[in-house]
All heavy atoms as TSV, in Angstrom:
chain	resi	resn	atom	element	x	y	z
A	1	ILE	N	N	95.546	100.089	92.463
A	1	ILE	CA	C	95.290	99.649	93.791
A	1	ILE	C	C	95.209	100.848	94.780
A	1	ILE	O	O	94.989	100.573	95.891
A	1	ILE	CB	C	96.352	98.658	94.177
A	1	ILE	CG1	C	97.735	99.214	94.136
A	1	ILE	CG2	C	96.200	97.421	93.326
A	1	ILE	CD1	C	98.811	98.205	94.668
A	2	ALA	N	N	95.321	102.019	94.233
A	2	ALA	CA	C	95.186	103.200	95.068
A	2	ALA	C	C	93.816	103.222	95.748
A	2	ALA	O	O	92.796	102.915	95.071
A	2	ALA	CB	C	95.390	104.477	94.262
A	3	GLY	N	N	93.760	103.560	96.949
A	3	GLY	CA	C	92.490	103.619	97.709
A	3	GLY	C	C	91.849	102.337	98.102
A	3	GLY	O	O	90.819	102.340	98.690
A	4	LYS	N	N	92.574	101.250	97.885
A	4	LYS	CA	C	92.059	99.940	98.243
A	4	LYS	C	C	92.552	99.602	99.627
A	4	LYS	O	O	93.537	100.133	100.091
A	4	LYS	CB	C	92.469	98.873	97.248
A	4	LYS	CG	C	91.930	99.083	95.863
A	4	LYS	CD	C	90.378	99.126	95.927
A	4	LYS	CE	C	89.785	99.417	94.542
A	4	LYS	NZ	N	88.343	99.637	94.665
A	5	SER	N	N	91.940	98.567	100.227
A	5	SER	CA	C	92.346	98.159	101.547
A	5	SER	C	C	93.824	97.651	101.548
A	5	SER	O	O	94.284	97.202	100.535
A	5	SER	CB	C	91.447	97.070	102.070
A	5	SER	OG	O	91.632	95.861	101.405
A	6	ALA	N	N	94.418	97.645	102.707
A	6	ALA	CA	C	95.799	97.093	102.815
A	6	ALA	C	C	95.849	95.659	102.377
A	6	ALA	O	O	96.845	95.263	101.731
A	6	ALA	CB	C	96.325	97.283	104.313
A	7	GLY	N	N	94.835	94.847	102.764
A	7	GLY	CA	C	94.823	93.430	102.362
A	7	GLY	C	C	94.795	93.244	100.887
A	7	GLY	O	O	95.496	92.429	100.358
A	8	PHE	N	N	93.993	93.994	100.227
A	8	PHE	CA	C	93.851	93.974	98.770
A	8	PHE	C	C	95.157	94.336	98.108
A	8	PHE	O	O	95.696	93.609	97.170
A	8	PHE	CB	C	92.739	94.842	98.304
A	8	PHE	CG	C	92.571	94.840	96.759
A	8	PHE	CD1	C	91.730	93.860	96.187
A	8	PHE	CD2	C	93.169	95.766	95.998
A	8	PHE	CE1	C	91.494	93.789	94.809
A	8	PHE	CE2	C	92.945	95.747	94.588
A	8	PHE	CZ	C	92.156	94.777	94.009
A	9	ARG	N	N	95.680	95.474	98.537
A	9	ARG	CA	C	97.017	95.992	97.991
A	9	ARG	C	C	98.100	94.874	98.123
A	9	ARG	O	O	98.829	94.630	97.206
A	9	ARG	CB	C	97.417	97.233	98.732
A	9	ARG	CG	C	96.477	98.411	98.393
A	9	ARG	CD	C	97.006	99.665	99.241
A	9	ARG	NE	N	98.453	99.934	98.945
A	9	ARG	CZ	C	98.921	100.565	97.927
A	9	ARG	NH1	N	98.083	101.022	97.031
A	9	ARG	NH2	N	100.132	100.760	97.814
A	10	GLU	N	N	98.218	94.329	99.318
A	10	GLU	CA	C	99.227	93.286	99.586
A	10	GLU	C	C	99.076	92.112	98.731
A	10	GLU	O	O	100.026	91.517	98.218
A	10	GLU	CB	C	99.192	92.916	101.071
A	10	GLU	CG	C	100.387	92.073	101.457
A	10	GLU	CD	C	101.711	92.713	101.110
A	10	GLU	OE1	O	101.913	93.883	101.303
A	10	GLU	OE2	O	102.670	91.948	100.749
A	11	LYS	N	N	97.787	91.648	98.502
A	11	LYS	CA	C	97.580	90.473	97.685
A	11	LYS	C	C	98.014	90.784	96.208
A	11	LYS	O	O	98.677	89.906	95.653
A	11	LYS	CB	C	96.060	90.130	97.636
A	11	LYS	CG	C	95.719	88.737	97.871
A	11	LYS	CD	C	94.270	88.478	97.987
A	11	LYS	CE	C	94.080	87.703	99.179
A	11	LYS	NZ	N	92.784	87.078	99.314
A	12	ILE	N	N	97.729	91.924	95.724
A	12	ILE	CA	C	98.096	92.284	94.373
A	12	ILE	C	C	99.690	92.350	94.291
A	12	ILE	O	O	100.267	91.795	93.420
A	12	ILE	CB	C	97.501	93.585	93.898
A	12	ILE	CG1	C	95.892	93.385	93.838
A	12	ILE	CG2	C	98.055	94.028	92.490
A	12	ILE	CD1	C	95.409	92.421	92.887
A	13	LEU	N	N	100.284	93.109	95.175
A	13	LEU	CA	C	101.734	93.369	95.166
A	13	LEU	C	C	102.525	92.074	95.385
A	13	LEU	O	O	103.622	91.887	94.912
A	13	LEU	CB	C	102.088	94.452	96.112
A	13	LEU	CG	C	101.503	95.837	95.709
A	13	LEU	CD1	C	101.896	96.859	96.830
A	13	LEU	CD2	C	102.075	96.284	94.376
A	14	PHE	N	N	101.942	91.162	96.239
A	14	PHE	CA	C	102.593	89.894	96.488
A	14	PHE	C	C	102.663	89.017	95.241
A	14	PHE	O	O	103.554	88.243	95.129
A	14	PHE	CB	C	101.856	89.177	97.576
A	14	PHE	CG	C	102.392	87.811	97.984
A	14	PHE	CD1	C	103.536	87.731	98.736
A	14	PHE	CD2	C	101.850	86.663	97.452
A	14	PHE	CE1	C	104.132	86.463	99.008
A	14	PHE	CE2	C	102.390	85.431	97.709
A	14	PHE	CZ	C	103.557	85.271	98.524
A	15	ASN	N	N	101.694	89.169	94.379
A	15	ASN	CA	C	101.627	88.287	93.183
A	15	ASN	C	C	102.241	88.889	91.929
A	15	ASN	O	O	101.929	88.376	90.849
A	15	ASN	CB	C	100.174	87.901	92.968
A	15	ASN	CG	C	99.710	86.886	93.943
A	15	ASN	OD1	O	100.161	85.811	93.996
A	15	ASN	ND2	N	98.850	87.313	94.893
A	16	VAL	N	N	103.046	89.866	92.086
A	16	VAL	CA	C	103.814	90.418	90.919
A	16	VAL	C	C	105.251	90.391	91.282
A	16	VAL	O	O	105.691	90.275	92.424
A	16	VAL	CB	C	103.375	91.810	90.540
A	16	VAL	CG1	C	101.896	91.854	90.093
A	16	VAL	CG2	C	103.595	92.784	91.637
A	17	SER	N	N	106.137	90.459	90.268
A	17	SER	CA	C	107.564	90.516	90.533
A	17	SER	C	C	107.976	91.686	91.299
A	17	SER	O	O	107.259	92.685	91.356
A	17	SER	CB	C	108.345	90.411	89.164
A	17	SER	OG	O	108.153	91.669	88.500
A	18	SER	N	N	109.149	91.671	91.922
A	18	SER	CA	C	109.634	92.804	92.681
A	18	SER	C	C	109.795	94.003	91.789
A	18	SER	O	O	109.622	95.176	92.239
A	18	SER	CB	C	110.935	92.471	93.465
A	18	SER	OG	O	111.953	92.093	92.537
A	19	VAL	N	N	110.306	93.843	90.552
A	19	VAL	CA	C	110.483	94.978	89.642
A	19	VAL	C	C	109.074	95.596	89.303
A	19	VAL	O	O	108.912	96.872	89.348
A	19	VAL	CB	C	111.182	94.491	88.399
A	19	VAL	CG1	C	111.250	95.612	87.345
A	19	VAL	CG2	C	112.576	94.051	88.737
A	20	ARG	N	N	108.127	94.742	89.007
A	20	ARG	CA	C	106.760	95.245	88.715
A	20	ARG	C	C	106.133	95.955	89.898
A	20	ARG	O	O	105.516	96.987	89.756
A	20	ARG	CB	C	105.881	94.084	88.219
A	20	ARG	CG	C	104.473	94.512	87.833
A	20	ARG	CD	C	104.597	95.398	86.582
A	20	ARG	NE	N	103.290	95.850	86.182
A	20	ARG	CZ	C	102.913	97.152	85.958
A	20	ARG	NH1	N	103.837	98.015	85.938
A	20	ARG	NH2	N	101.664	97.421	85.679
A	21	ARG	N	N	106.395	95.358	91.089
A	21	ARG	CA	C	105.805	95.976	92.300
A	21	ARG	C	C	106.387	97.417	92.522
A	21	ARG	O	O	105.636	98.339	92.722
A	21	ARG	CB	C	106.278	95.157	93.540
A	21	ARG	CG	C	105.729	95.675	94.813
A	21	ARG	CD	C	106.072	94.728	96.006
A	21	ARG	NE	N	107.132	93.824	95.888
A	21	ARG	CZ	C	106.998	92.477	95.649
A	21	ARG	NH1	N	105.767	91.940	95.502
A	21	ARG	NH2	N	108.062	91.709	95.562
A	22	LYS	N	N	107.670	97.638	92.241
A	22	LYS	CA	C	108.315	98.923	92.338
A	22	LYS	C	C	107.707	99.896	91.333
A	22	LYS	O	O	107.395	101.031	91.592
A	22	LYS	CB	C	109.831	98.902	92.170
A	22	LYS	CG	C	110.544	98.285	93.363
A	22	LYS	CD	C	110.585	99.236	94.433
A	22	LYS	CE	C	111.410	98.745	95.590
A	22	LYS	NZ	N	111.153	99.360	96.829
A	23	ASP	N	N	107.509	99.433	90.090
A	23	ASP	CA	C	106.857	100.235	89.004
A	23	ASP	C	C	105.476	100.641	89.422
A	23	ASP	O	O	105.103	101.774	89.224
A	23	ASP	CB	C	106.788	99.415	87.697
A	23	ASP	CG	C	108.117	99.163	87.047
A	23	ASP	OD1	O	109.101	99.912	87.401
A	23	ASP	OD2	O	108.210	98.361	86.143
A	24	ILE	N	N	104.693	99.701	89.988
A	24	ILE	CA	C	103.305	100.046	90.473
A	24	ILE	C	C	103.398	101.128	91.522
A	24	ILE	O	O	102.651	102.078	91.426
A	24	ILE	CB	C	102.572	98.791	90.922
A	24	ILE	CG1	C	102.359	97.816	89.809
A	24	ILE	CG2	C	101.338	99.167	91.677
A	24	ILE	CD1	C	101.914	96.428	90.232
A	25	GLU	N	N	104.250	100.932	92.455
A	25	GLU	CA	C	104.329	101.896	93.593
A	25	GLU	C	C	104.797	103.281	93.124
A	25	GLU	O	O	104.269	104.321	93.560
A	25	GLU	CB	C	105.251	101.376	94.675
A	25	GLU	CG	C	104.677	100.141	95.393
A	25	GLU	CD	C	105.634	99.419	96.317
A	25	GLU	OE1	O	106.863	99.567	96.103
A	25	GLU	OE2	O	105.188	98.676	97.168
A	26	LEU	N	N	105.786	103.322	92.221
A	26	LEU	CA	C	106.252	104.599	91.697
A	26	LEU	C	C	105.182	105.297	90.890
A	26	LEU	O	O	105.001	106.533	91.017
A	26	LEU	CB	C	107.531	104.413	90.854
A	26	LEU	CG	C	108.777	104.022	91.621
A	26	LEU	CD1	C	109.888	103.648	90.637
A	26	LEU	CD2	C	109.204	105.225	92.513
A	27	GLU	N	N	104.500	104.496	90.038
A	27	GLU	CA	C	103.403	105.081	89.219
A	27	GLU	C	C	102.323	105.618	90.096
A	27	GLU	O	O	101.761	106.716	89.843
A	27	GLU	CB	C	102.900	104.082	88.262
A	27	GLU	CG	C	101.856	104.565	87.295
A	27	GLU	CD	C	102.375	105.435	86.212
A	27	GLU	OE1	O	103.634	105.544	86.126
A	27	GLU	OE2	O	101.580	106.065	85.501
A	28	GLU	N	N	101.967	104.918	91.154
A	28	GLU	CA	C	100.926	105.355	92.062
A	28	GLU	C	C	101.232	106.647	92.720
A	28	GLU	O	O	100.446	107.594	92.799
A	28	GLU	CB	C	100.720	104.190	93.069
A	28	GLU	CG	C	99.486	104.361	93.888
A	28	GLU	CD	C	99.254	103.196	94.819
A	28	GLU	OE1	O	100.192	102.712	95.442
A	28	GLU	OE2	O	98.141	102.749	94.919
A	29	GLU	N	N	102.539	106.801	93.168
A	29	GLU	CA	C	102.996	107.980	93.797
A	29	GLU	C	C	102.973	109.154	92.793
A	29	GLU	O	O	102.598	110.281	93.164
A	29	GLU	CB	C	104.399	107.824	94.441
A	29	GLU	CG	C	104.407	107.071	95.675
A	29	GLU	CD	C	103.614	107.799	96.825
A	29	GLU	OE1	O	103.737	109.032	96.937
A	29	GLU	OE2	O	102.806	107.110	97.436
A	30	ARG	N	N	103.437	108.919	91.641
A	30	ARG	CA	C	103.495	109.977	90.572
A	30	ARG	C	C	102.143	110.489	90.140
A	30	ARG	O	O	102.042	111.634	89.832
A	30	ARG	CB	C	104.237	109.391	89.359
A	30	ARG	CG	C	104.579	110.351	88.249
A	30	ARG	CD	C	105.357	109.706	87.164
A	30	ARG	NE	N	104.491	108.826	86.282
A	30	ARG	CZ	C	103.524	109.212	85.411
A	30	ARG	NH1	N	103.368	110.576	85.218
A	30	ARG	NH2	N	102.859	108.501	84.744
A	31	CYS	N	N	101.152	109.677	90.172
A	31	CYS	CA	C	99.891	110.031	89.628
A	31	CYS	C	C	98.864	110.508	90.690
A	31	CYS	O	O	97.730	110.848	90.294
A	31	CYS	CB	C	99.264	108.863	88.836
A	31	CYS	SG	S	100.157	108.400	87.440
A	32	ARG	N	N	99.252	110.545	91.975
A	32	ARG	CA	C	98.325	110.952	92.992
A	32	ARG	C	C	97.926	112.416	92.820
A	32	ARG	O	O	98.731	113.190	92.312
A	32	ARG	CB	C	98.907	110.743	94.386
A	32	ARG	CG	C	98.926	109.312	94.761
A	32	ARG	CD	C	99.418	109.144	96.190
A	32	ARG	NE	N	99.551	107.774	96.518
A	32	ARG	CZ	C	98.627	107.010	97.151
A	32	ARG	NH1	N	97.511	107.565	97.441
A	32	ARG	NH2	N	98.824	105.812	97.331
A	33	PRO	N	N	96.783	112.835	93.243
A	33	PRO	CA	C	95.656	112.151	93.752
A	33	PRO	C	C	94.793	111.469	92.688
A	33	PRO	O	O	94.880	111.947	91.483
A	33	PRO	CB	C	94.883	113.187	94.546
A	33	PRO	CG	C	95.085	114.347	93.830
A	33	PRO	CD	C	96.563	114.294	93.237
A	34	PHE	N	N	94.021	110.494	92.977
A	34	PHE	CA	C	93.137	109.837	92.009
A	34	PHE	C	C	91.719	110.113	92.382
A	34	PHE	O	O	91.347	110.268	93.527
A	34	PHE	CB	C	93.329	108.265	92.129
A	34	PHE	CG	C	94.746	107.795	91.843
A	34	PHE	CD1	C	95.631	107.526	92.838
A	34	PHE	CD2	C	95.061	107.605	90.514
A	34	PHE	CE1	C	96.893	107.064	92.551
A	34	PHE	CE2	C	96.361	107.127	90.184
A	34	PHE	CZ	C	97.267	106.875	91.180
A	35	LEU	N	N	90.869	110.256	91.323
A	35	LEU	CA	C	89.417	110.401	91.597
A	35	LEU	C	C	88.936	109.009	91.942
A	35	LEU	O	O	89.269	107.979	91.397
A	35	LEU	CB	C	88.709	110.783	90.266
A	35	LEU	CG	C	88.950	112.262	89.888
A	35	LEU	CD1	C	88.342	112.468	88.466
A	35	LEU	CD2	C	88.329	113.198	90.891
A	36	LYS	N	N	88.047	108.976	92.941
A	36	LYS	CA	C	87.529	107.658	93.452
A	36	LYS	C	C	86.799	106.963	92.259
A	36	LYS	O	O	86.913	105.753	92.135
A	36	LYS	CB	C	86.578	107.880	94.570
A	36	LYS	CG	C	85.996	106.630	95.175
A	36	LYS	CD	C	85.263	106.840	96.425
A	36	LYS	CE	C	84.679	105.598	96.939
A	36	LYS	NZ	N	85.500	104.740	97.731
A	37	SER	N	N	86.068	107.746	91.425
A	37	SER	CA	C	85.384	107.033	90.304
A	37	SER	C	C	86.334	106.458	89.353
A	37	SER	O	O	86.060	105.333	88.768
A	37	SER	CB	C	84.494	108.180	89.588
A	37	SER	OG	O	85.251	109.199	89.026
A	38	ASP	N	N	87.491	107.011	89.157
A	38	ASP	CA	C	88.519	106.451	88.267
A	38	ASP	C	C	89.073	105.160	88.906
A	38	ASP	O	O	89.301	104.189	88.143
A	38	ASP	CB	C	89.660	107.378	88.035
A	38	ASP	CG	C	89.283	108.555	87.103
A	38	ASP	OD1	O	88.269	108.474	86.452
A	38	ASP	OD2	O	89.986	109.584	87.066
A	39	VAL	N	N	89.300	105.150	90.138
A	39	VAL	CA	C	89.793	103.976	90.875
A	39	VAL	C	C	88.830	102.843	90.734
A	39	VAL	O	O	89.187	101.721	90.414
A	39	VAL	CB	C	90.071	104.282	92.380
A	39	VAL	CG1	C	90.365	103.018	93.075
A	39	VAL	CG2	C	91.246	105.297	92.453
A	40	GLU	N	N	87.550	103.135	91.005
A	40	GLU	CA	C	86.501	102.113	90.910
A	40	GLU	C	C	86.400	101.551	89.470
A	40	GLU	O	O	86.214	100.330	89.312
A	40	GLU	CB	C	85.169	102.664	91.445
A	40	GLU	CG	C	85.199	103.009	92.843
A	40	GLU	CD	C	85.596	101.858	93.796
A	40	GLU	OE1	O	85.139	100.698	93.494
A	40	GLU	OE2	O	86.227	102.107	94.772
A	41	LYS	N	N	86.399	102.380	88.485
A	41	LYS	CA	C	86.317	101.986	87.076
A	41	LYS	C	C	87.540	101.087	86.698
A	41	LYS	O	O	87.361	100.043	86.097
A	41	LYS	CB	C	86.315	103.195	86.168
A	41	LYS	CG	C	86.235	102.868	84.680
A	41	LYS	CD	C	86.166	104.104	83.812
A	41	LYS	CE	C	86.117	103.740	82.399
A	41	LYS	NZ	N	86.118	104.900	81.542
A	42	THR	N	N	88.728	101.428	87.116
A	42	THR	CA	C	89.874	100.672	86.855
A	42	THR	C	C	89.888	99.362	87.530
A	42	THR	O	O	90.204	98.311	86.953
A	42	THR	CB	C	91.158	101.397	87.233
A	42	THR	OG1	O	91.224	102.725	86.513
A	42	THR	CG2	C	92.446	100.658	86.956
A	43	THR	N	N	89.364	99.278	88.771
A	43	THR	CA	C	89.245	98.037	89.471
A	43	THR	C	C	88.237	97.146	88.725
A	43	THR	O	O	88.511	95.912	88.631
A	43	THR	CB	C	88.841	98.313	90.947
A	43	THR	OG1	O	89.763	99.037	91.622
A	43	THR	CG2	C	88.630	96.975	91.750
A	44	SER	N	N	87.130	97.710	88.349
A	44	SER	CA	C	86.131	96.939	87.597
A	44	SER	C	C	86.724	96.348	86.336
A	44	SER	O	O	86.532	95.149	86.006
A	44	SER	CB	C	84.942	97.791	87.356
A	44	SER	OG	O	83.977	97.033	86.598
A	45	LEU	N	N	87.494	97.133	85.593
A	45	LEU	CA	C	88.074	96.658	84.290
A	45	LEU	C	C	89.120	95.591	84.609
A	45	LEU	O	O	89.169	94.577	83.824
A	45	LEU	CB	C	88.719	97.766	83.611
A	45	LEU	CG	C	87.818	98.800	82.978
A	45	LEU	CD1	C	88.647	100.004	82.407
A	45	LEU	CD2	C	87.010	98.206	81.846
A	46	PHE	N	N	89.840	95.631	85.717
A	46	PHE	CA	C	90.824	94.673	86.031
A	46	PHE	C	C	90.119	93.330	86.323
A	46	PHE	O	O	90.539	92.263	85.783
A	46	PHE	CB	C	91.586	95.205	87.358
A	46	PHE	CG	C	92.497	94.132	87.908
A	46	PHE	CD1	C	93.675	93.742	87.258
A	46	PHE	CD2	C	92.208	93.557	89.109
A	46	PHE	CE1	C	94.529	92.784	87.831
A	46	PHE	CE2	C	93.082	92.581	89.663
A	46	PHE	CZ	C	94.270	92.231	89.008
A	47	PHE	N	N	89.092	93.332	87.129
A	47	PHE	CA	C	88.354	92.150	87.469
A	47	PHE	C	C	87.654	91.536	86.268
A	47	PHE	O	O	87.610	90.353	86.107
A	47	PHE	CB	C	87.366	92.323	88.641
A	47	PHE	CG	C	88.053	92.359	89.968
A	47	PHE	CD1	C	88.021	93.499	90.721
A	47	PHE	CD2	C	88.791	91.236	90.406
A	47	PHE	CE1	C	88.644	93.479	91.982
A	47	PHE	CE2	C	89.437	91.290	91.683
A	47	PHE	CZ	C	89.353	92.455	92.390
A	48	CYS	N	N	87.138	92.415	85.372
A	48	CYS	CA	C	86.619	91.886	84.135
A	48	CYS	C	C	87.599	91.187	83.248
A	48	CYS	O	O	87.297	90.125	82.715
A	48	CYS	CB	C	85.965	93.022	83.330
A	48	CYS	SG	S	84.350	93.681	84.054
A	49	SER	N	N	88.745	91.684	83.150
A	49	SER	CA	C	89.806	91.043	82.345
A	49	SER	C	C	90.171	89.733	83.022
A	49	SER	O	O	90.463	88.738	82.224
A	49	SER	CB	C	91.028	91.963	82.106
A	49	SER	OG	O	91.656	92.223	83.257
A	50	LEU	N	N	90.302	89.706	84.261
A	50	LEU	CA	C	90.571	88.396	84.961
A	50	LEU	C	C	89.514	87.319	84.683
A	50	LEU	O	O	89.775	86.209	84.371
A	50	LEU	CB	C	90.800	88.581	86.450
A	50	LEU	CG	C	92.040	89.197	86.883
A	50	LEU	CD1	C	92.044	89.369	88.414
A	50	LEU	CD2	C	93.308	88.507	86.442
A	51	ARG	N	N	88.249	87.777	84.842
A	51	ARG	CA	C	87.112	86.898	84.658
A	51	ARG	C	C	87.048	86.408	83.245
A	51	ARG	O	O	86.913	85.192	82.964
A	51	ARG	CB	C	85.819	87.531	84.976
A	51	ARG	CG	C	84.612	86.611	84.859
A	51	ARG	CD	C	83.271	87.279	85.123
A	51	ARG	NE	N	83.314	87.967	86.388
A	51	ARG	CZ	C	82.953	87.437	87.570
A	51	ARG	NH1	N	82.607	86.163	87.603
A	51	ARG	NH2	N	82.978	88.136	88.667
A	52	ARG	N	N	87.331	87.258	82.241
A	52	ARG	CA	C	87.321	86.847	80.797
A	52	ARG	C	C	88.459	85.919	80.567
A	52	ARG	O	O	88.260	84.831	79.862
A	52	ARG	CB	C	87.485	88.077	79.923
A	52	ARG	CG	C	87.297	87.793	78.478
A	52	ARG	CD	C	87.290	89.097	77.579
A	52	ARG	NE	N	87.969	90.254	78.059
A	52	ARG	CZ	C	87.366	91.306	78.677
A	52	ARG	NH1	N	86.080	91.316	78.842
A	52	ARG	NH2	N	88.090	92.327	79.087
A	53	ALA	N	N	89.662	86.110	81.080
A	53	ALA	CA	C	90.782	85.184	80.939
A	53	ALA	C	C	90.401	83.811	81.551
A	53	ALA	O	O	90.706	82.772	80.919
A	53	ALA	CB	C	92.025	85.730	81.545
A	54	TRP	N	N	89.757	83.807	82.639
A	54	TRP	CA	C	89.329	82.569	83.383
A	54	TRP	C	C	88.361	81.802	82.506
A	54	TRP	O	O	88.433	80.601	82.264
A	54	TRP	CB	C	88.841	82.889	84.770
A	54	TRP	CG	C	88.320	81.720	85.495
A	54	TRP	CD1	C	89.135	80.669	86.077
A	54	TRP	CD2	C	87.028	81.230	85.672
A	54	TRP	NE1	N	88.342	79.759	86.622
A	54	TRP	CE2	C	87.013	80.088	86.412
A	54	TRP	CE3	C	85.808	81.855	85.329
A	54	TRP	CZ2	C	85.866	79.421	86.791
A	54	TRP	CZ3	C	84.654	81.178	85.776
A	54	TRP	CH2	C	84.635	80.026	86.400
A	55	GLU	N	N	87.347	82.565	81.988
A	55	GLU	CA	C	86.304	81.952	81.180
A	55	GLU	C	C	86.876	81.328	79.896
A	55	GLU	O	O	86.381	80.399	79.325
A	55	GLU	CB	C	85.196	82.939	80.895
A	55	GLU	CG	C	84.369	83.293	82.025
A	55	GLU	CD	C	83.415	84.488	81.827
A	55	GLU	OE1	O	83.500	85.136	80.777
A	55	GLU	OE2	O	82.559	84.658	82.736
A	56	GLU	N	N	87.971	81.969	79.359
A	56	GLU	CA	C	88.561	81.504	78.097
A	56	GLU	C	C	89.583	80.420	78.323
A	56	GLU	O	O	90.225	79.942	77.405
A	56	GLU	CB	C	89.186	82.721	77.352
A	56	GLU	CG	C	88.230	83.703	76.886
A	56	GLU	CD	C	88.864	85.040	76.317
A	56	GLU	OE1	O	90.083	85.111	76.399
A	56	GLU	OE2	O	88.108	85.837	75.786
A	57	GLY	N	N	89.780	80.036	79.586
A	57	GLY	CA	C	90.782	79.031	79.944
A	57	GLY	C	C	92.190	79.520	79.955
A	57	GLY	O	O	93.086	78.710	79.957
A	58	LYS	N	N	92.357	80.801	79.940
A	58	LYS	CA	C	93.777	81.390	79.904
A	58	LYS	C	C	94.283	81.619	81.334
A	58	LYS	O	O	95.438	81.943	81.516
A	58	LYS	CB	C	93.809	82.679	79.164
A	58	LYS	CG	C	93.466	82.475	77.649
A	58	LYS	CD	C	93.496	83.807	76.969
A	58	LYS	CE	C	93.125	83.547	75.465
A	58	LYS	NZ	N	92.998	84.887	74.755
A	59	LEU	N	N	93.409	81.522	82.261
A	59	LEU	CA	C	93.767	81.745	83.705
A	59	LEU	C	C	93.203	80.586	84.503
A	59	LEU	O	O	92.010	80.333	84.422
A	59	LEU	CB	C	93.186	83.099	84.165
A	59	LEU	CG	C	93.381	83.400	85.706
A	59	LEU	CD1	C	94.878	83.627	86.004
A	59	LEU	CD2	C	92.605	84.675	86.083
A	60	ILE	N	N	94.021	79.873	85.166
A	60	ILE	CA	C	93.543	78.753	86.016
A	60	ILE	C	C	93.930	79.148	87.398
A	60	ILE	O	O	95.019	79.415	87.842
A	60	ILE	CB	C	94.353	77.500	85.637
A	60	ILE	CG1	C	94.095	77.166	84.180
A	60	ILE	CG2	C	93.891	76.304	86.485
A	60	ILE	CD1	C	94.965	76.101	83.532
A	61	ILE	N	N	92.865	79.119	88.296
A	61	ILE	CA	C	93.032	79.498	89.675
A	61	ILE	C	C	92.770	78.263	90.501
A	61	ILE	O	O	91.665	77.661	90.424
A	61	ILE	CB	C	91.979	80.574	90.156
A	61	ILE	CG1	C	92.222	81.867	89.282
A	61	ILE	CG2	C	92.193	80.938	91.592
A	61	ILE	CD1	C	91.210	82.864	89.448
A	62	LYS	N	N	93.775	77.891	91.271
A	62	LYS	CA	C	93.661	76.635	92.128
A	62	LYS	C	C	93.474	77.111	93.492
A	62	LYS	O	O	93.437	78.252	93.843
A	62	LYS	CB	C	94.914	75.831	91.954
A	62	LYS	CG	C	94.983	75.320	90.529
A	62	LYS	CD	C	95.969	74.184	90.407
A	62	LYS	CE	C	95.960	73.645	89.034
A	62	LYS	NZ	N	96.674	72.393	88.881
A	63	GLY	N	N	93.377	76.168	94.431
A	63	GLY	CA	C	93.194	76.480	95.870
A	63	GLY	C	C	94.242	77.329	96.435
A	63	GLY	O	O	95.308	77.598	95.813
A	64	ARG	N	N	94.058	77.843	97.648
A	64	ARG	CA	C	95.009	78.736	98.268
A	64	ARG	C	C	96.397	78.270	98.387
A	64	ARG	O	O	97.321	78.984	98.286
A	64	ARG	CB	C	94.531	79.071	99.722
A	64	ARG	CG	C	93.295	79.960	99.777
A	64	ARG	CD	C	92.972	80.179	101.175
A	64	ARG	NE	N	91.867	81.138	101.295
A	64	ARG	CZ	C	91.998	82.389	101.664
A	64	ARG	NH1	N	93.164	82.875	101.981
A	64	ARG	NH2	N	90.972	83.204	101.657
A	65	ASP	N	N	96.594	76.942	98.556
A	65	ASP	CA	C	97.948	76.404	98.739
A	65	ASP	C	C	98.502	75.987	97.428
A	65	ASP	O	O	99.718	75.546	97.342
A	65	ASP	CB	C	97.936	75.279	99.702
A	65	ASP	CG	C	97.512	75.646	101.100
A	65	ASP	OD1	O	97.827	76.808	101.474
A	65	ASP	OD2	O	96.906	74.815	101.824
A	66	ASP	N	N	97.787	76.075	96.318
A	66	ASP	CA	C	98.317	75.672	94.998
A	66	ASP	C	C	98.851	76.873	94.252
A	66	ASP	O	O	98.643	78.030	94.623
A	66	ASP	CB	C	97.166	75.038	94.191
A	66	ASP	CG	C	96.687	73.677	94.778
A	66	ASP	OD1	O	97.607	72.976	95.340
A	66	ASP	OD2	O	95.560	73.388	94.575
A	67	GLU	N	N	99.449	76.627	93.134
A	67	GLU	CA	C	100.015	77.686	92.325
A	67	GLU	C	C	98.889	78.337	91.445
A	67	GLU	O	O	97.890	77.706	91.183
A	67	GLU	CB	C	101.088	77.052	91.393
A	67	GLU	CG	C	102.216	76.427	92.125
A	67	GLU	CD	C	103.312	77.411	92.481
A	67	GLU	OE1	O	103.372	78.512	91.868
A	67	GLU	OE2	O	104.061	77.140	93.408
A	68	LEU	N	N	99.179	79.391	90.931
A	68	LEU	CA	C	98.253	80.168	90.035
A	68	LEU	C	C	99.039	80.127	88.681
A	68	LEU	O	O	100.188	80.510	88.566
A	68	LEU	CB	C	98.098	81.566	90.401
A	68	LEU	CG	C	97.351	82.453	89.413
A	68	LEU	CD1	C	95.886	82.183	89.388
A	68	LEU	CD2	C	97.537	83.945	89.837
A	69	TYR	N	N	98.391	79.644	87.627
A	69	TYR	CA	C	98.950	79.513	86.287
A	69	TYR	C	C	98.231	80.447	85.335
A	69	TYR	O	O	97.028	80.483	85.308
A	69	TYR	CB	C	98.885	78.046	85.789
A	69	TYR	CG	C	99.678	77.132	86.623
A	69	TYR	CD1	C	99.098	76.451	87.709
A	69	TYR	CD2	C	101.024	76.861	86.393
A	69	TYR	CE1	C	99.788	75.578	88.480
A	69	TYR	CE2	C	101.741	76.015	87.187
A	69	TYR	CZ	C	101.155	75.340	88.185
A	69	TYR	OH	O	101.857	74.461	89.005
A	70	VAL	N	N	98.989	81.031	84.472
A	70	VAL	CA	C	98.420	81.861	83.408
A	70	VAL	C	C	99.017	81.300	82.091
A	70	VAL	O	O	100.179	81.109	81.981
A	70	VAL	CB	C	98.834	83.350	83.536
A	70	VAL	CG1	C	98.182	84.176	82.316
A	70	VAL	CG2	C	98.279	83.913	84.846
A	71	GLN	N	N	98.143	80.944	81.152
A	71	GLN	CA	C	98.611	80.422	79.850
A	71	GLN	C	C	98.774	81.450	78.857
A	71	GLN	O	O	98.201	82.498	78.862
A	71	GLN	CB	C	97.563	79.377	79.390
A	71	GLN	CG	C	97.364	78.269	80.276
A	71	GLN	CD	C	96.306	77.274	79.728
A	71	GLN	OE1	O	95.470	77.566	78.997
A	71	GLN	NE2	N	96.442	76.013	80.197
């Protein structure tokens, strides 16, 4: 999530546990600086994995006020 907008970062960090959030933040600090091309590639892979899980029925995304379930 390095180099992404504050809104994007907050959305990701809000949807993980507090322990995982700390791990992400520590890893991000430890690995700085990042090449922009690496950040874009990683973001693309992340979204591809989400899309694949959704297409396989392993990820169910409901409306904004509903829960998100992962099977």
